[in-house]
C-alpha positions as CSV (number, residue, x, y, z in Angstrom):
1,M,-97.9,30.1,28.4
2,I,-97.4,26.6,29.7
3,E,-99.3,25.9,32.9
4,K,-97.4,26.8,36.1
5,Q,-98.0,23.5,37.8
6,K,-96.2,21.7,35.0
7,I,-93.2,24.0,35.4
8,I,-93.1,23.5,39.2
9,H,-93.4,19.7,38.7
10,E,-90.4,19.8,36.3
11,F,-88.3,21.7,38.8
12,E,-89.2,19.3,41.6
13,K,-88.3,16.3,39.4
14,N,-84.8,17.8,38.8
15,G,-83.8,18.7,42.3
16,G,-85.2,22.2,42.1
17,I,-82.9,23.4,39.3
18,L,-83.5,23.6,35.5
19,K,-81.2,24.6,32.6
20,T,-82.4,26.9,29.9
21,S,-82.4,24.0,27.5
22,E,-84.7,22.0,29.8
23,L,-87.1,25.0,30.1
24,K,-87.2,25.2,26.4
25,E,-87.9,21.5,26.1
26,L,-91.0,22.2,28.2
27,G,-92.1,24.6,25.5
28,L,-91.0,27.9,27.0
29,S,-89.5,30.5,24.7
30,S,-86.6,32.8,25.7
31,R,-89.2,35.6,26.1
32,Q,-91.4,33.5,28.4
33,I,-88.4,32.5,30.5
34,K,-87.5,36.2,30.8
35,K,-91.1,37.0,31.8
36,L,-90.9,34.4,34.5
37,L,-87.7,36.0,35.8
38,Q,-89.3,39.5,35.7
39,E,-92.4,38.3,37.5
40,G,-90.3,36.7,40.2
41,E,-91.5,33.2,39.5
42,I,-88.0,31.8,38.9
43,S,-84.5,33.2,39.7
44,K,-81.2,32.8,38.0
45,I,-78.5,30.8,39.8
46,K,-75.9,31.4,37.1
47,Y,-75.9,31.7,33.4
48,G,-78.2,29.1,32.0
49,Y,-79.4,27.7,35.3
50,Y,-82.6,28.6,37.2
51,E,-84.5,27.7,40.4
52,L,-88.0,28.4,41.6
53,A,-88.1,31.7,43.4
54,G,-88.2,31.3,47.2
55,E,-87.1,27.7,47.1
56,V,-84.2,26.6,49.2
57,N,-82.4,23.7,47.5
58,P,-79.8,21.5,49.2
59,E,-76.4,22.7,48.3
60,E,-75.2,19.2,47.3
61,V,-78.1,19.1,44.8
62,M,-77.1,22.5,43.4
63,I,-73.5,21.4,42.9
64,A,-74.6,18.1,41.2
65,R,-76.9,20.0,38.8
66,L,-74.5,22.9,38.1
67,F,-71.4,20.7,37.8
68,P,-72.4,17.2,36.9
69,E,-68.8,16.0,36.5
70,A,-67.6,17.3,39.9
71,V,-67.0,15.0,42.8
72,I,-67.5,15.9,46.5
73,F,-64.0,15.9,47.9
74,L,-61.7,16.1,50.9
75,E,-63.2,17.7,54.0
76,S,-66.7,17.8,52.4
77,A,-66.4,14.1,51.9
78,L,-65.1,13.6,55.5
79,L,-68.2,15.4,56.8
80,Y,-70.5,13.2,54.7
81,Y,-68.8,10.0,56.2
82,H,-68.9,11.5,59.7
83,Y,-65.1,11.4,59.8
84,T,-65.1,15.1,60.9
85,D,-67.5,17.4,62.8
86,R,-66.0,20.5,61.2
87,I,-68.0,22.1,58.4
88,P,-65.7,23.4,55.7
89,N,-66.0,27.1,54.7
90,A,-66.8,26.0,51.1
91,W,-67.8,22.8,49.3
92,Q,-64.6,21.1,48.2
93,I,-65.1,19.5,44.8
94,A,-62.7,17.7,42.6
95,V,-63.0,18.8,38.9
96,D,-61.2,18.2,35.7
97,R,-58.1,20.4,35.4
98,D,-58.9,21.0,31.8
99,S,-62.4,22.3,32.5
100,E,-63.3,26.0,32.1
101,K,-62.2,27.7,35.3
102,S,-64.6,30.6,35.1
103,Q,-67.6,28.4,35.5
104,Y,-66.7,27.9,39.2
105,N,-66.9,31.6,39.9
106,I,-70.4,31.5,41.5
107,E,-71.6,33.3,44.6
108,Y,-73.7,30.4,46.0
109,P,-73.1,27.8,47.0
110,L,-69.6,28.5,48.0
111,I,-67.3,26.0,46.3
112,E,-63.6,25.4,46.3
113,P,-62.5,23.5,43.2
114,Y,-59.5,21.2,43.2
115,Y,-58.2,20.7,39.7
116,Q,-57.2,17.1,39.0
117,E,-56.1,15.0,36.0
118,K,-59.1,13.4,34.4
119,K,-57.8,9.9,35.0
120,Y,-57.9,10.4,38.8
121,L,-61.5,11.7,38.7
122,S,-63.0,8.3,38.1
123,I,-61.2,6.4,40.9
124,G,-63.4,5.6,43.8
125,V,-66.5,7.6,42.7
126,T,-69.8,6.6,44.3
127,T,-73.1,8.4,44.5
128,F,-75.8,9.3,47.0
129,E,-79.2,10.6,46.2
130,I,-81.0,13.8,47.4
131,H,-84.4,14.9,46.0
132,G,-84.0,12.4,43.2
133,V,-80.6,13.9,42.1
134,E,-77.5,11.7,42.1
135,V,-74.6,13.5,43.9
136,R,-71.1,12.2,43.1
137,I,-68.7,11.7,46.0
138,F,-65.5,9.8,46.4
139,D,-65.9,6.6,48.6
140,R,-64.5,6.5,52.1
141,D,-61.4,4.6,51.1
142,R,-60.5,7.0,48.3
143,T,-61.3,9.9,50.7
144,M,-58.6,8.5,53.1
145,C,-56.1,8.5,50.2
146,D,-57.0,12.1,49.4
147,I,-56.4,13.3,53.0
148,M,-53.0,11.6,52.9
149,R,-52.2,13.4,49.6
150,Y,-53.5,16.8,50.9
151,E,-52.4,16.4,54.6
152,K,-50.7,19.8,54.5
153,K,-53.9,21.5,53.6
154,L,-55.7,20.0,56.6
155,E,-55.6,20.9,60.3
156,K,-53.8,18.3,62.3
157,E,-56.8,17.6,64.4
158,V,-59.0,17.1,61.4
159,F,-56.5,14.7,59.9
160,T,-56.0,12.6,63.0
161,N,-59.7,12.4,63.8
162,A,-60.5,11.3,60.2
163,V,-57.9,8.5,60.4
164,M,-59.2,7.3,63.8
165,R,-62.8,7.3,62.7
166,Y,-62.0,5.5,59.5
167,H,-60.2,2.8,61.5
168,K,-63.4,2.3,63.6
169,D,-65.7,2.4,60.5
170,P,-67.1,-1.1,59.8
171,Q,-67.7,-0.1,56.2
172,K,-64.1,0.6,55.4
173,N,-62.3,-1.6,52.9
174,I,-58.6,-1.9,53.6
175,R,-57.9,-3.9,50.5
176,R,-59.5,-1.2,48.3
177,L,-57.7,1.5,50.3
178,F,-54.3,0.0,49.4
179,E,-55.4,-0.5,45.8
180,Y,-56.1,3.3,45.6
181,A,-52.9,4.1,47.5
182,A,-50.9,2.2,44.9
183,M,-52.6,4.2,42.1
184,F,-51.6,7.4,43.8
185,N,-48.1,6.3,44.7
186,I,-48.7,6.8,48.5
187,T,-48.6,3.2,49.7
188,K,-45.8,3.8,52.3
189,K,-47.6,6.9,53.7
190,V,-50.9,5.0,54.0
191,Q,-49.1,2.1,55.7
192,S,-47.5,4.3,58.2
193,Q,-50.6,6.3,59.0
194,I,-53.3,3.6,58.8
195,G,-51.0,0.7,59.7
196,K,-50.4,1.9,63.3
197,W,-54.2,1.7,64.0
198,M,-54.5,-1.9,62.8
């Protein structure tokens, strides 16, 4: 059996999560992986994904490793940019509407997928890093377009607070906001909501 320290190091290098294929690349056979599970050294997150037993990994890292194409979205993005103080009940993530729906049926972390056309998933994507893992998130200007598009799904207070905080944010980019608004066909709505704060 491959030495335990090497396995731990590999987990740490990958945000605490490894796929079956990555464990096999380390030289572990299916039987050895099963043995590690039985001995309580590793635990299964979902089919084909494992973490070290007893380790608590940041949920953002888990999402990025489990769903590398997903993008942190809507209220979860608002929280990251400090545009809201409210923590959503589940991580809201934007995913390809043609992706396999059953993969999102996981117990932990709690996620709420929003299915979108693939062409919209690349607009305004940026990343931040936790434990060496890149987490995809929509930038602040795209996030404002998203709350305009999904206003009915948000509580009024959350929506109003987000608009006010965006207005005060020195990192906002109004030109980029309106470029995104044009792509989503919501220029008038953005003008009426954001314009009154300018």
